[in-house]
Backbone bond lengths (Angstrom), bond angles and torsions (degrees), N, CA, C in turn:
res aa  C-N    CA-C-N  psi(-1)  N-CA   C-N-CA  omega(-1)  CA-C   N-CA-C  phi
1 M - - - 1.465 - - 1.523 110.61 -
2 Q 1.324 115.04 -44.81 1.465 120.53 179.84 1.524 110.28 -63.69
3 M 1.336 115.59 -38.61 1.470 119.76 179.74 1.525 110.68 -66.31
4 E 1.348 116.18 -38.77 1.454 120.10 178.21 1.523 111.52 -64.09
5 L 1.336 116.11 -41.76 1.460 120.82 177.45 1.517 111.01 -63.39
6 S 1.339 115.20 -39.01 1.466 119.99 179.65 1.523 110.84 -64.51
7 K 1.343 116.18 -44.14 1.456 120.14 179.38 1.527 110.92 -64.79
8 R 1.331 114.84 -37.87 1.463 119.87 178.07 1.524 110.27 -62.60
9 S 1.336 115.29 -44.36 1.470 119.75 179.49 1.518 111.15 -62.51
10 E 1.323 116.43 -39.97 1.462 120.67 179.83 1.535 110.45 -64.01
11 S 1.338 115.86 -40.24 1.464 119.78 178.77 1.521 111.31 -64.83
12 V 1.338 115.61 -42.15 1.458 120.21 -179.34 1.521 110.57 -66.29
13 I 1.329 116.82 -42.92 1.462 120.23 179.81 1.530 110.94 -66.63
14 A 1.337 116.42 -36.77 1.468 119.97 176.17 1.533 109.71 -62.41
15 L 1.320 115.63 -39.30 1.459 120.03 176.32 1.526 110.45 -64.05
16 G 1.339 116.27 -41.63 1.466 120.66 178.01 1.516 111.73 -59.42
17 K 1.316 116.59 -41.47 1.471 120.72 178.41 1.530 110.66 -63.63
18 K 1.330 115.74 -38.43 1.463 120.50 177.96 1.528 110.08 -63.43
19 L 1.336 116.62 -44.13 1.459 120.62 179.73 1.524 111.17 -63.67
20 V 1.324 116.29 -43.48 1.465 120.64 179.03 1.522 110.34 -60.43
21 E 1.329 115.95 -45.38 1.468 120.67 -179.49 1.525 111.40 -61.71
22 E 1.331 116.49 -48.04 1.458 120.60 -176.97 1.529 111.95 -67.86
23 L 1.346 116.71 -41.83 1.467 119.45 -179.51 1.522 111.37 -68.53
24 S 1.314 116.68 -33.43 1.464 120.60 -179.67 1.524 111.44 -72.39
25 L 1.349 116.02 -31.99 1.459 120.27 -177.60 1.512 112.75 -84.98
26 E 1.339 116.69 -22.62 1.467 120.89 -175.74 1.526 110.76 -70.88
27 P 1.340 118.20 114.87 1.473 120.95 -176.62 1.528 113.94 -65.50
28 G 1.335 116.90 -22.99 1.454 118.97 -176.52 1.519 114.23 -90.55
29 V 1.318 117.12 3.56 1.463 120.09 -177.76 1.523 110.23 -67.82
30 D 1.330 116.76 133.25 1.459 120.91 -179.60 1.527 110.86 -82.45
31 T 1.340 116.13 -176.27 1.467 121.07 -177.63 1.515 111.34 -60.54
32 L 1.333 117.48 -41.13 1.461 120.70 -179.85 1.520 110.83 -63.79
33 G 1.333 115.99 -41.30 1.455 119.63 179.16 1.515 111.94 -62.60
34 R 1.320 116.02 -41.90 1.468 119.59 179.16 1.528 110.75 -68.23
35 W 1.348 116.01 -35.55 1.464 119.23 177.18 1.526 110.24 -64.47
36 M 1.337 116.93 -41.48 1.464 120.51 178.82 1.525 110.72 -61.77
37 A 1.327 115.77 -43.94 1.459 120.02 179.70 1.521 110.26 -61.85
38 H 1.332 116.99 -43.53 1.464 121.52 179.87 1.531 110.56 -65.31
39 Y 1.331 116.77 -41.82 1.467 121.49 -178.61 1.529 110.86 -64.33
40 V 1.327 116.88 -47.18 1.466 120.94 179.75 1.526 110.35 -64.17
41 A 1.329 116.94 -38.23 1.469 120.51 178.20 1.529 110.87 -61.75
42 E 1.317 116.83 -39.81 1.466 120.67 178.29 1.528 110.96 -66.08
43 L 1.327 117.05 -40.73 1.467 121.05 178.71 1.527 110.96 -64.16
44 I 1.330 116.13 -41.11 1.466 120.53 178.90 1.524 110.13 -64.20
45 D 1.319 116.24 -42.80 1.461 120.77 179.35 1.525 110.73 -59.93
46 A 1.343 116.36 -43.83 1.466 120.24 179.22 1.521 110.86 -65.79
47 A 1.328 116.86 -41.98 1.467 121.34 -178.05 1.516 112.33 -64.71
48 E 1.318 116.81 -26.93 1.468 119.83 -176.16 1.525 113.54 -100.80
49 N 1.337 117.30 -18.86 1.468 117.90 -170.62 1.522 116.20 -120.50
50 I 1.329 118.89 -9.21 1.466 119.73 175.22 1.524 108.77 -65.53
51 T 1.310 116.87 129.80 1.471 120.76 -175.09 1.519 113.21 -79.88
52 D 1.335 117.08 -35.18 1.459 120.26 179.24 1.532 109.31 -66.37
53 Q 1.336 116.59 121.97 1.450 121.03 -173.30 1.524 113.01 -61.39
54 S 1.340 116.40 -42.00 1.455 121.01 -179.10 1.531 111.06 -66.31
55 L 1.325 116.43 -46.60 1.462 120.71 178.93 1.536 111.08 -66.52
56 R 1.313 114.76 -34.95 1.463 119.06 179.35 1.532 110.90 -66.01
57 S 1.339 116.13 -39.37 1.454 121.04 177.96 1.537 110.84 -63.54
58 Q 1.324 115.43 -41.91 1.464 120.15 177.71 1.533 111.04 -64.02
59 A 1.321 114.58 -42.79 1.468 119.63 179.62 1.526 110.94 -64.34
60 R 1.318 115.76 -36.82 1.468 120.90 179.52 1.531 110.41 -65.84
61 D 1.343 116.11 -42.57 1.464 120.39 179.42 1.534 110.49 -64.09
62 K 1.327 115.37 -43.11 1.467 120.05 179.70 1.525 110.75 -64.22
63 C 1.315 115.35 -40.66 1.461 121.01 -179.96 1.527 110.61 -63.58
64 C 1.330 116.95 -48.65 1.465 121.26 -178.70 1.529 111.01 -62.67
65 E 1.331 115.83 -39.80 1.458 120.30 179.44 1.532 110.98 -62.04
66 A 1.318 116.17 -43.61 1.470 120.66 -179.92 1.532 111.33 -65.87
67 I 1.328 116.67 -41.35 1.463 120.77 -179.30 1.519 110.68 -65.13
68 I 1.330 116.45 -43.78 1.464 120.42 -179.38 1.527 110.83 -64.71
69 K 1.330 116.88 -40.52 1.471 120.05 177.54 1.529 110.46 -62.40
70 L 1.329 115.64 -42.83 1.470 120.04 178.38 1.523 110.25 -63.98
71 W 1.322 116.36 -42.39 1.460 122.13 -178.81 1.532 111.48 -65.76
72 D 1.326 116.53 -37.01 1.461 120.40 178.90 1.530 111.93 -62.87
73 H 1.332 116.01 -22.80 1.470 121.12 179.38 1.535 111.00 -109.15
74 R 1.317 116.42 28.85 1.469 120.90 -174.79 1.523 113.45 -64.71
75 A 1.334 116.13 -23.42 1.471 118.98 179.92 1.522 111.77 -60.92
76 S 1.326 117.02 -24.90 1.464 120.58 -178.56 1.531 112.15 -98.12
77 L 1.336 117.08 0.70 1.465 119.96 179.16 1.527 110.48 -73.65
78 P 1.330 116.97 155.33 1.473 120.30 177.09 1.525 110.32 -64.35
79 R 1.311 116.10 164.08 1.470 120.98 176.47 1.515 110.00 -54.72
80 G 1.311 115.91 142.67 1.449 121.39 -179.58 1.515 111.31 95.72
81 G 1.325 117.10 -28.93 1.452 120.75 -178.90 1.508 113.40 -92.38
82 R 1.317 116.79 4.95 1.459 119.82 -179.43 1.526 109.77 -146.13
83 P 1.317 117.13 150.69 1.465 120.75 179.51 1.518 111.63 -62.32
84 L 1.325 115.69 148.03 1.455 124.29 175.46 1.526 114.41 68.30
85 S 1.340 117.68 4.46 1.466 119.42 -177.71 1.520 112.06 -62.99
86 N 1.331 117.59 -31.95 1.460 120.31 179.72 1.524 112.41 -73.26
87 L 1.335 115.54 -11.02 1.460 119.52 -177.70 1.520 112.92 -112.34
88 D 1.319 117.25 13.45 1.466 121.03 -177.14 1.525 111.96 -50.80
89 G 1.332 115.99 -52.34 1.460 120.23 -176.60 1.514 112.58 -65.51
90 V 1.330 116.75 -42.01 1.455 121.16 -178.97 1.529 111.04 -65.95
91 L 1.335 116.14 -44.56 1.468 119.85 179.99 1.523 111.30 -63.45
92 E 1.317 116.60 -37.17 1.464 120.35 178.01 1.527 110.34 -65.79
93 A 1.334 115.89 -39.83 1.466 120.04 178.77 1.525 111.11 -65.05
94 I 1.342 116.45 -44.04 1.461 120.72 178.63 1.525 110.34 -62.03
95 K 1.324 116.00 -42.31 1.463 120.88 179.02 1.519 110.94 -61.06
96 N 1.333 117.01 -44.16 1.463 120.96 180.00 1.519 112.04 -64.82
97 I 1.339 115.47 -40.35 1.462 120.10 -179.99 1.528 110.35 -63.29
98 R 1.337 115.66 -41.12 1.462 120.03 -176.13 1.526 113.26 -76.10
99 T 1.322 117.57 -29.90 1.463 120.05 -173.91 1.524 113.51 -101.47
100 K 1.322 117.19 -15.39 1.459 120.74 -176.63 1.525 110.78 -67.74
101 K 1.325 115.50 126.09 1.451 120.52 177.42 1.525 108.83 -85.97
102 N 1.309 115.25 128.69 1.464 120.28 -176.87 1.523 109.03 -134.32
103 S 1.320 114.76 129.27 1.460 118.45 -179.60 1.526 112.11 -70.92
104 W 1.345 115.83 -14.90 1.455 120.04 178.26 1.519 109.05 -88.46
105 T 1.315 116.82 114.36 1.456 120.36 -179.96 1.524 109.53 -93.29
106 T 1.310 115.29 166.09 1.455 119.80 178.67 1.525 110.20 -64.91
107 L 1.304 116.05 132.29 1.464 120.91 -179.13 1.524 110.29 -78.76
108 S 1.290 115.97 128.77 1.461 120.24 176.19 1.529 109.30 -94.81
109 S 1.317 115.08 162.33 1.468 119.33 177.59 1.519 110.35 -61.98
110 Q 1.357 115.85 -32.67 1.458 120.44 178.98 1.532 110.81 -64.96
111 D 1.360 115.91 -39.47 1.466 120.31 178.12 1.528 110.60 -60.95
112 V 1.325 114.89 -44.47 1.467 120.12 -177.96 1.523 110.36 -62.55
113 K 1.342 116.94 -43.96 1.461 120.58 -179.88 1.527 111.63 -68.64
114 R 1.335 115.69 -39.15 1.457 120.05 -176.05 1.532 111.61 -66.57
115 I 1.365 115.37 -46.08 1.465 119.68 -178.71 1.522 110.39 -79.89
116 G 1.312 115.22 -41.38 1.456 120.99 176.24 1.519 114.01 72.52
117 G 1.304 115.74 178.24 1.452 121.07 178.56 1.523 112.54 94.54
118 E 1.336 113.81 155.56 1.463 119.48 -176.87 1.529 112.47 -66.97
119 W 1.353 115.62 -33.59 1.465 116.84 -178.08 1.527 112.03 -68.21
120 M 1.328 117.81 -32.16 1.464 119.98 175.56 1.530 110.18 -67.70
121 G 1.340 114.05 -38.01 1.460 117.26 176.47 1.520 111.36 -63.98
122 F 1.340 114.42 -40.29 1.468 119.32 177.84 1.531 110.70 -64.55
123 A 1.354 116.35 -42.53 1.464 120.33 179.35 1.526 111.20 -59.42
124 K 1.327 116.57 -42.35 1.466 121.15 179.42 1.519 110.77 -65.97
125 T 1.318 116.80 -40.80 1.472 121.27 178.94 1.526 110.90 -62.72
126 V 1.342 115.69 -45.74 1.463 120.33 179.95 1.523 110.77 -64.12
127 E 1.332 116.73 -43.82 1.458 119.79 -178.71 1.527 111.57 -63.56
128 D 1.315 116.73 -47.77 1.468 120.23 -179.24 1.529 110.90 -61.02
129 A 1.333 116.14 -43.80 1.468 120.31 -179.57 1.524 110.56 -66.32
130 G 1.341 116.40 -41.70 1.458 120.29 -179.56 1.511 112.45 -64.06
131 L 1.330 116.70 -43.23 1.463 120.65 178.51 1.527 111.14 -64.82
132 R 1.316 115.23 -38.51 1.473 120.08 178.62 1.537 109.93 -63.90
133 M 1.330 116.53 -45.65 1.467 120.11 179.90 1.530 111.12 -66.56
134 C 1.321 116.45 -38.85 1.462 120.77 178.68 1.520 110.31 -63.42
135 R 1.314 116.77 -43.98 1.469 122.24 179.12 1.527 110.66 -60.01
136 I 1.331 116.12 -47.42 1.466 120.57 179.32 1.524 110.73 -62.88
137 A 1.338 116.39 -44.93 1.468 121.03 -175.75 1.526 111.84 -64.73
138 V 1.345 117.02 -44.51 1.471 119.79 -178.62 1.519 111.34 -65.97
139 L 1.327 116.99 -43.94 1.465 119.94 178.86 1.526 111.18 -63.21
140 T 1.324 116.78 -39.92 1.463 120.70 178.27 1.523 110.71 -66.30
141 A 1.333 116.58 -40.44 1.467 120.65 178.60 1.522 110.88 -59.80
142 V 1.329 116.74 -42.53 1.470 120.74 178.46 1.525 109.97 -64.57
143 A 1.322 116.46 -45.88 1.465 120.81 -177.55 1.525 112.24 -63.11
144 E 1.345 116.25 -34.67 1.460 119.73 -175.13 1.529 113.26 -94.42
145 A 1.331 117.94 -3.27 1.467 120.89 -178.67 1.522 110.49 -90.06
146 S 1.326 116.33 48.22 1.470 122.06 178.85 1.519 111.03 51.69
147 F 1.347 116.57 44.24 1.460 119.08 -177.67 1.524 111.83 -63.62
148 G 1.330 116.57 -24.98 1.465 119.26 177.27 1.516 111.78 -58.33
149 K 1.348 116.51 -34.41 1.467 120.15 177.81 1.518 111.10 -64.93
150 E 1.330 115.57 -39.08 1.458 119.14 179.55 1.523 110.66 -66.62
151 Q 1.318 116.67 -37.59 1.461 120.23 177.30 1.520 110.99 -64.96
152 C 1.331 116.78 -33.26 1.469 120.41 177.53 1.528 111.28 -64.07
153 W 1.336 116.16 -38.80 1.467 118.84 176.29 1.521 109.62 -56.87
154 L 1.324 115.95 -42.70 1.457 120.59 -177.10 1.519 111.63 -70.82
155 H 1.312 116.82 -43.79 1.466 120.85 -176.74 1.529 112.80 -72.17
156 E 1.332 116.08 -34.75 1.462 119.55 -173.53 1.527 114.57 -100.35
157 H 1.341 117.80 -24.22 1.471 119.88 -174.14 1.520 111.95 -138.66
158 K 1.318 117.14 36.21 1.464 121.12 -175.82 1.522 111.96 -57.74
159 E 1.344 116.62 -38.89 1.465 119.47 -176.39 1.522 112.88 -67.24
160 M 1.347 116.55 -16.00 1.464 120.55 -179.19 1.535 111.87 -97.39
161 L 1.320 117.17 -8.87 1.462 120.71 -178.71 1.522 110.62 -82.95
162 S 1.323 115.38 154.04 1.454 119.52 173.81 1.526 108.48 -75.12
163 K 1.320 116.21 164.47 1.461 120.62 178.81 1.526 110.15 -60.60
164 E 1.330 116.48 -40.81 1.459 120.94 -179.06 1.522 111.29 -64.78
165 E 1.336 117.57 -43.97 1.468 121.10 179.53 1.526 110.41 -61.24
166 T 1.330 116.23 -44.01 1.462 121.02 179.96 1.522 110.97 -62.41
167 E 1.323 116.01 -46.25 1.466 120.34 -178.03 1.529 111.79 -64.00
168 I 1.338 117.12 -38.54 1.463 120.40 -179.53 1.527 110.90 -65.80
169 I 1.343 116.16 -47.08 1.465 119.78 -178.92 1.525 110.58 -63.91
170 E 1.337 116.74 -43.57 1.463 120.42 -179.97 1.534 110.65 -64.60
171 A 1.337 116.20 -39.57 1.463 119.93 -179.82 1.526 111.23 -65.86
172 L 1.334 116.39 -44.17 1.466 120.06 179.30 1.520 110.87 -65.20
173 D 1.319 116.66 -39.03 1.463 121.58 179.18 1.530 109.46 -61.74
174 G 1.331 115.55 -47.09 1.457 119.33 179.64 1.516 112.12 -66.66
175 W 1.332 116.21 -38.81 1.464 121.69 179.57 1.525 110.53 -61.19
176 L 1.333 116.23 -47.37 1.461 120.23 -178.39 1.520 111.71 -65.55
177 S 1.326 116.25 -36.49 1.466 120.67 -176.17 1.525 112.43 -78.50
178 Q 1.328 116.60 -34.86 1.464 120.71 -171.86 1.524 113.86 -97.42
179 E 1.329 117.06 -22.03 1.467 120.32 -178.82 1.524 109.11 -76.06
180 K 1.299 116.04 103.50 1.460 121.10 -176.88 1.527 110.25 -92.59
181 L 1.311 116.10 117.34 1.459 120.90 -174.77 1.522 114.20 -95.54
182 W 1.317 116.61 -25.44 1.461 120.11 -176.85 1.520 110.81 -136.43
183 R 1.305 114.35 164.38 1.463 120.06 173.88 1.525 107.98 -116.26
184 D 1.315 115.66 124.95 1.461 121.86 179.69 1.526 107.27 -113.98
185 R 1.306 115.49 101.95 1.456 121.30 -172.57 1.530 108.83 57.95
186 E 1.332 117.59 -112.46 1.461 120.10 -178.56 1.521 112.52 -97.56
187 N 1.321 117.36 -7.01 1.458 120.19 -176.12 1.524 111.48 -105.75
188 K 1.326 115.26 141.26 1.462 119.96 173.56 1.518 108.52 -86.29
189 V 1.334 115.93 141.77 1.462 121.50 -171.87 1.524 111.15 -117.14
190 S 1.334 116.41 134.75 1.463 121.22 176.37 1.522 109.44 -103.88
191 I 1.332 115.82 171.68 1.464 121.55 177.94 1.520 110.93 -56.58
192 L 1.338 116.86 -39.66 1.463 120.55 -176.20 1.518 113.37 -76.30
193 D 1.349 117.09 -12.82 1.462 119.93 -178.81 1.528 112.36 -76.14
194 M 1.336 116.62 -14.42 1.461 120.17 -173.84 1.523 111.92 -111.83
195 D 1.318 116.12 149.12 1.460 118.87 173.34 1.528 107.94 -75.79
196 P 1.341 118.39 161.30 1.472 121.87 -174.09 1.522 114.52 -53.18
197 A 1.328 117.54 -42.06 1.468 120.34 -177.59 1.528 110.57 -65.63
198 E 1.328 116.51 -45.95 1.470 120.43 179.34 1.525 110.21 -64.44
199 R 1.339 116.18 -39.96 1.459 120.54 -179.57 1.531 110.94 -62.96
200 S 1.329 116.89 -44.81 1.469 120.71 179.79 1.516 111.30 -60.72
201 Q 1.325 116.94 -42.90 1.456 120.96 -179.84 1.526 110.94 -65.49
202 R 1.337 115.61 -43.65 1.463 119.98 -178.79 1.535 111.08 -64.26
203 I 1.315 116.46 -40.93 1.466 121.17 -179.74 1.533 110.60 -66.44
204 A 1.334 115.83 -44.06 1.470 119.88 179.63 1.521 110.88 -60.08
205 E 1.319 116.86 -43.83 1.456 121.28 179.86 1.527 110.93 -64.57
206 E 1.330 116.03 -42.16 1.461 120.75 -178.14 1.527 111.81 -65.26
207 I 1.327 116.47 -47.38 1.471 119.86 -178.55 1.523 110.93 -66.92
208 K 1.318 116.67 -39.25 1.471 119.97 177.36 1.524 110.21 -60.14
209 K 1.320 116.77 -42.20 1.464 121.57 -179.73 1.536 110.92 -64.57
210 L 1.336 116.37 -41.51 1.464 120.76 -179.87 1.535 111.69 -66.52
211 V 1.332 115.72 -42.05 1.470 120.00 179.20 1.528 110.29 -65.56
212 E 1.316 117.06 -40.68 1.466 120.88 178.56 1.531 110.70 -63.52
213 K 1.313 116.40 -35.83 1.461 120.63 179.14 1.527 110.37 -64.22
214 I 1.339 115.50 -43.23 1.471 120.58 177.84 1.526 110.23 -63.50
215 N 1.333 116.37 -47.27 1.478 120.81 -178.78 1.525 111.96 -61.67
216 T 1.330 116.07 -40.43 1.468 120.52 179.93 1.522 110.97 -63.13
217 F 1.336 115.64 -44.03 1.461 120.20 179.81 1.528 110.22 -63.96
218 F 1.342 116.16 -44.01 1.462 120.54 -179.42 1.524 111.29 -65.07
219 S 1.309 117.03 -40.56 1.463 120.96 178.79 1.509 110.70 -62.08
220 S 1.343 116.01 -37.09 1.460 120.58 179.28 1.525 110.90 -64.26
221 I 1.340 116.30 -40.32 1.449 120.64 178.55 1.527 111.03 -65.38
222 Q 1.354 115.78 -42.85 1.457 120.60 -179.91 1.533 110.76 -62.59
223 T 1.325 115.98 -41.40 1.466 120.10 -178.80 1.524 110.63 -62.79
224 K 1.327 116.50 -43.27 1.469 120.27 -178.26 1.527 110.78 -69.80
225 S 1.340 115.44 -33.10 1.476 119.40 -179.73 1.514 112.29 -68.23
226 S 1.337 115.98 -29.37 1.466 120.62 -177.05 1.517 113.61 -87.62
227 E 1.336 114.91 -6.69 1.468 118.00 -178.54 1.521 112.09 -76.71
């Protein structure tokens, strides 16, 4: 029992150190945030360095209590001091995309053939290209939004995360790793398989190609309309 309590305290203090580090590094942290970081740092120092065993135990309990209280209110902490903060905008966009009701449904090849006409072909081309660009952009946004920091929360403090936080990070990690956007010779390539420079070049080439495809189709329609 004592060993379990000790391990629990170590986990909580490790979390406190993470919060202090993130709050201290975050440029947008206000005076209160910096005071909290300084206060928790002082409690951690006392919990780890007081020589008197009895006083040290008391300091450790006080430190853990303060960290847990701060952690329970992490939703109101500045960016960097809470999990998923670097992905706020991306997660909101994904949520809106998934929940937004739209009377326009995805066009199937059967719809295009059934209705026919160049404008239906153009609509299908635009939709396919737009979805492709959206898919690439969202995955890239997740990859570039300091996702490594979010993975650290999971790897280092999983027991302190909520079920929802854990599931989101694990889902995004799997999505980025398994969603293969390109084929490189015989291997399919994901966003995470490429270094930033290669990824930027590949994305630029892909989007340029998609936009040119749309423009070419539209130009063809305009030419036929003017004949």
